[in-house]
N, C-alpha and C positions, 0 to 999 in steps of 0.2 A: 479523512484527516489531512489537512493541507500539507503538512510537512512530511508525514510518512510516505505519502504517494510520491512526492517529488524525490525523496531520498532513494527509494527503491529503484525508480526509473533511472536515476543517475548512476547508481551502483551497477546495475545490470548492463548498461550501455557504455560504461566507461572504457577508455582505451587502456590496455595493459602497459604498465611502465616497468622499468628495471627494478630488480629487488636489491640493488647495490646498497641502498640505505637502510635495509631491513635491520631492525633492532628487536631483541627478545630478551626478557629477563624473568626471573622466578622469585616470588616473594619468600622471605624467610619462614613464612607460615607453612610452606609446602615441605613435606618430609622428603627431601631429595635422596635420602639414604635408602628409601623403600624401592625395591627392584621394580615393582609394578608402576610406581610413580615415575621412575626413570624411563621406562618404556613408553609410558603415556606422554611424558614431556617431550620425548623425541617425536612422537606422532603429532603433537600440537605444534611443535617447532616447525616440522616439515609442512604441515597444513598452512600455517601462517605465511610461510615463504612462497607457497605455490597456489594459494587460493585465488589470487588475482589472475591466474593464467587461464582459468575456465570456470564458468558457472554451471557447466553441464556435468562435470565429473571431477573427482579428486580421489586419489588412492587412499587418502586418510579418512574419507567420509563414507558412511554406510550407504551402500548402493540403493537400498530400498527407499532411502530418504529422497532421492531424485525422482523416483516414481511417484511418491506421495506429495512432494512439495515443488517439484520441477527445479527450483533454484533454492535449495535449503539453506544456504549460507549467504543469501543475497544481502541480508542486513549488515553483514560485516565484510562482504566481498572486497570492497575497495575503501574500507573505512579509514585507512591511514592517510589517504590522499585527498587533497583539496581539488577543486574543479580544474585547476591548471596542471594537475599531475604532480604537484609538489608534496612530498611526504611531510606531514605535520604531526603524526602520532607514532608512538612506539607501543609495543605489545608487552604485557606483563601477565604471567599466570599468578593471580592473587591467592588462589586456594584450590585445593582438590579435596572433595568431600565424597566419601562412599555413601551412596544412597540405596544400594542393594548389593547382593553378592556379585552381580555381573555388571553393575553400572556405577560410574562416578560422575559427580557434577564438577565441571571445570569452570572456574570463574575467571574470565578474561578481563583485564583492565587495559584500556587503550589510553595512553598518557600523552599529554602535550608538554613539551619541554618548556621550562620557564625561561624568560628572557634575562640576559645579563647574569647568568649563573644561578638564577632562582630555581628552587626545587620544581620538579615536574608535577603537573596537576592531572588528576584523573579527569578524562573527558567523557568516557563511556565505560560502563561495566556491563558485560554480556555473558550469559551462561550457555554452555553447551553440555551435552551428556556424552560421556565416553562409555562405550559398550565393549565388554570383554569379547575378543574375537580371535579364536585359535590361541596362539601364544602372545598376541598383541592386543591392540585396541583400535576401534573405529569410532569416529565422532558422529553425532546426530543432533538434530534440533531438540530443544528442551521443552517444547510445547506440552507433550504428554506429561512430563514431570511437573511443569508449572500448574497444570490443571488436573492433577491426579485425584484431587478431592472434589472435583466439580460434578454436578449432576448432568445427566445426558437424557435428552428427550427426542424421540423420533416422530416427526410430523410430516408424513408423505415424503416429498423429496428433500426435506430439510432435517438435519440432525443438529439440534441445539445443545450447546454446552453452556451451563450457567453456574455462577459461583455458589458455594454452599449457602443454604438458607434463603435463596432468592426463588420466588415462585414464577413459573412460566406464565406469561401473559397470553392467555388463550385468545383474547380479542385481537391482539396484535398479530398472533400467528395466523388467524383466519384472514386478516387483511393482507398479510404477506403472501399467503398461498393464493389469494385472489389476484394479487398483482402479478405473481409468477405465471398464473394462467394467462393473464393479459400479455405479458412479455412473450410467452411462447406463441401466442396467436399473432402478435406483431411481427415476430422474427421467423415464424414458421418452424419452431423447434419443439422438441419434447422436453419435459422437465429434467433438469440436471440435478444430480445428487450434490448437495451443498452442506458443508460443515460450517455452522454458524456459532462463533464464539461471542456470546452476549455479555460484554463487559460493562461494569458500572460506570467507568470513566475512561477517557483516552489514556490516562496513566496506567490503568490496568491492562489496556491493550498492549502497551509497551512491555509490561511485565509478563504477560502471556507469551509474547513473542521471544522473550528471553532476556530483556534488559532489566538490570537492577537500577541503572541510572542512564539517562539520555537527556541532554539539555532541552529537548523538545517535549519531554514528558508532561510538563506543567504549563504548556502554552495555551492549549485549547480546553474548553469545558465540554465540547461535543466533538464527534467525528469518528472516523474509522477508515477501513480500507478493504478492498478485495484483494486477497492474496492469490498466488498462483494455485492451480489445481483446485479451483472451486471452493475456496475458503473465504469466509467473511469474518472480519474482526470489527465488531461494533463497540464503540465506547459511549453509547447513548443510553445505557440502561434500558434497552428496548429490543424486542424481538421483531421489529419492523425496520427494514433498511433497504428500500427498493432501489435507491441510488446505487449502492454498491452491488446489489444483486444484478442490476442491469449490466454493470461492468462485467460480471462473470459470464453472462450470456453473450454479450457483444464479443468478448475476448475469445470465447469458445467458437463462435460462428465465423468470425472474420480473422483474417491473417494479421492485419495491422491497421486499425482505424486511426486517423489523425487525432491526436490527444484533445484538441479543441472540440471536435465533434463528438468524441467519446464521452468527454465530460458534459458536453452539451446535451446529448440525448439522455444521459443518466440524470441530469438535473431536470430536464423537461418532464420525465416520467416519475422521478422520485424526489424532486426538490434537492435541498442541500442543508446539511446539519439537521436542525430540529424543525425546519420550516419547508412548506410546500413550494413548488415552482410558482404558483399563482401569487403566493405571498412575496417571494423575491422579485417577481415581475413587477408588482405594484411598487415595491421598494425602489427598484431601479428607475421606474417611470417617474416617481416623485423626485428622486435625486436628480435626474436629468432635467426636470422642469426648473430646478433651482440652481443647477450648476452646468457649466459648459465644459464638456470634455470630449475628446476625440476617441471614440470607442475602437477605432482601428488600431490604436496603440495598446489595446488590452486583449491581445489574442494569444498570449503566452499563459497556458493553463497552470504552469508551475510558478508563476510570479507571485502568488499569494497576495493579491491586491483586492481589498474588501471595502464595501460600504458599511460603515459602523461596525466593522469587524464581524459581520454576519452574512453579507451578500457578496459572493465571489464574482467579480466583474467579468473575468474571462469566461467562467462557466456560463454566465448569463448570456454573453455574446454568442457562445457556441449553441446554447439552447435556443436563442431567438433565430439563429441561422437555420437550425433544424426545424423549428416551428414554421418558418417561412417556406422551406422546401416542401414540407408535408402538406401545408395548406394549398400551395400553388400546383404541386406536381404529384402529390401522394407519397405515401411512405416508400413505395417501390423505387422512386428516384433517389431518396435518401439512402436506402439500402444498397442501391447500385453504386453510389459514391463510396460507401463503406467497403464494398467488395473490390473496388478499383484500387490499383496501386499507383494511380495518377496523382501528381502533386495536388494537394487540397485546393489551392487557389486556382489552379488550372481547371479543376472540376467545377468549382463554384462560379468561375467567370463564365462558363458555358451556360449558367443559369442567371447571368446578369448580376452576380454578387462579386464585387471587387473590394479591395482595401479602400479605393478612392470613394466608393459610394456606400460603404458599409455603415457608416454613421447615419446617413440619411435613411437607408432601408430599415435599420433597427428602430429608429425613432418612429417611422411609419408603422412598423409591426406592433410596437408598443401601444399605438393609438387604436389598434383593433382589439375587439373583444376576444379573449383567449378561449379556445375550446379544444379538447383533445379526447379521443376515444381510441381504444385499442383496435 
């Protein structure tokens, strides 16, 4: 999903800024006279003040969540701040609801102040679970609560989670397992255990992740993302999502693959959205035949620039670079670049690929017949 992926990367890599402008409020709906709620609000308050200091640990967050998710609160880690480090949102505890004897759901609202004295507006609503811990409380992700009524299916290395009443598509599962076999052969890896949340829509992906409201919930009709610790969130009403599964394997095997090439190889083997790489390749080829653009200006995979809102230009630039390297030098050379910590353009220039000739090389690659095998 175009916006989800960019958001998480920005949050995890953001610089930590001062908490001097921190603001925290509690809705009148919350029973602040309740002793347990008082203790819980203190935990939430401290978490909100300190969460931006580290994504690897927090005294208010359940330790096992870091093992399971790696960055369990990445979705809201730096949510109050814009790209320039300016604080644009305040935090509000909208409600606290008991969901079991040991757990409470905490509904957090992140509000944006109105201009010229206008009332604040809700920007994002996000749920976390508070777990009774000794005499106090610890926070954790709400995924298990959001999917407590979902079905679970184990298919070899995949564990599927599906909404109630939705049948598992065995044909798609078979295709997915076949592609995983190919990915393992391509990368020289064994199958990884993957938790696959098969959502009906991107909106449902947001809900599973804990959002009641996010302005991006209604942007796309298809999409998804690979979460940390081998988790797939698919919003395509499908049990087949090789693009995101490729990300899981790439991120497990290599330390840090350049984003353009990471998205490129995932698009090459798994397409993008509901369409295959071959489909997008033909789309790009036809578009470039009718329009003159400089493809070297489309190398930011987070830019969300599309042809007809369906073919991601940067993803295709990355995919065509990968295609060219595999065709001329074999997959070993591409994996060597993935393994290297060298600047991407320095590595590519050694193969004769530069920003100056990128447009020309891609046009030539598009003129060739595409073929790929694991």
